[in-house]
N, C-alpha and C positions, 0 to 999 in steps of 0.2 A: 504494500500500500504506500509506503514512503516513496518508493521509486515512481509510482504513478502520480502522486501528489507533486513531487519535484519536477517530473517531466511536464506535467500539465502546467504548472506555474511558469516554467521556462518557455513553453510554447506561447502562452498568453502574453508574457513579457516581450517575447520577440515580435509578436504580431502588433503589440501596442507601441513599439519603439518608433515606428514610422507612420506617417500620415498617407503614404502612397497607397493607392489601391492595389489589390492582388488580382492577377489574371487567372480566372478559373476556366477550365476547358468547357464546362457545361453552361456558362453564362457570360463569360468575358470579365470585364473590369468590375471588381467588387470592393466596396469600401471595407477597410479592415475592421471597423466597429461592427459592421453587419456580419462579417465572417466570424468574429469572436462570439457574437450572440448566437449565431446559428450553430457553431461548434459546441457551445455550451448546451444548447437544447439537445443536439444529437448525442452528446456524451451522457447527459442525465438520463435521457430516455433509453438509450441502448444499454447503459449500465443497469437500469431498472429491469430491462428485458432479461439480462443475464442473471441478475439476482433472483428474479422470479423463477427462471428455469432451474436454478440451483436450490430453490426453496429457502432463500435467504431474504433478509430485509435490508433495506438501505435507507439512509437518511441524508438530507442535505440541509445546509443552512438556508435561512430565508432569503439571503442575498443571491445564492446560487439559483434557487427556485425562481426568483424574480427575473434573473438574467435568462434562465431557460424559457420562461413564459414569453419574454420579449423575442428570444430567438425563434421559438415556435411560431409566433405571429409572423415573423419575417419569412420563415420557411413556407408557411401555408399561403402567404400572400404574394410576396415578391419573388421568391426563388423558384419554387416548384408549383405553387398553387394547390388548391384542394384536391386536384386529381392525383397527386402523389401520395395522398394519405387516405386512410379509411375515414368515413365521416366521424366527426366528433361525437362522442357519447355524452349525453347530458344526464344529469342527476345531481342531486345536492350532496355535497360532502364538504366537511370543514378541513380535510386534509389537502394542503396545497400540492403535494406530490401526486396524489390520486387525481386531483383536478387536472393537472398537467397531462398525466398519463391518459386520462379519458378524453381530453381535448385533442390528443394526438391520434385518437381513433383506436387505441388499444383497449380491448375489452375481454380478452381471453381470461385474464386473471382479474379478480375483483378486489384484491387487497394490495396495498402498497407498503 
């Protein structure tokens, strides 16, 4: 876990060092702030997927979940659109991670 935390922090720091856009093969020039937000969403959601598959729980700070929410908004709207995701699942929950998971269209597992 320490290696993942360290490498993640280094990646974000490297991306934040420059204001220049990043060229992405699937959509061209992308602002670094957008890329960081999207990568945060992808990391949180796919880590949740793996944790669920392994029968583990995972927790994130409110700041990480807020960044992931923003990143998911960008992914669903600007980058790939709703066609790249299952429809968002609605339902009331106080758990911000489960809200994010459901908003991403994940519904196989009902707990976070």
